[in-house]
Steps between C-alpha positions, in 0.01 A plus 500: 500500500290706259490484121358832392461510123436877497790584268490743209637219279187287556166545322220653710316174567820333627585797724184436702625164636654474847634169635610417854736206561606320818797259506394175665820308425820554304393575141127454575251787524126528558334809361180695447418714200293818507368730227480873567170669414542868586602513866369147569694174459287203396618152602549270197670176602767311692801348325833336576846550352780245527863521396566212258709213637844459347537205265 
């Protein structure tokens, strides 16, 4: 899954981010974040997203 922030509603610096996510379990994703500099994408970091558990 890709999160491409290149939307006219976002400020220019936000539009340069591009995130790629992979589901590793139900509600759990591992991801990488990249920053676009011209035609090049620069790797920034890894991160994880988790769906909150129900109380």
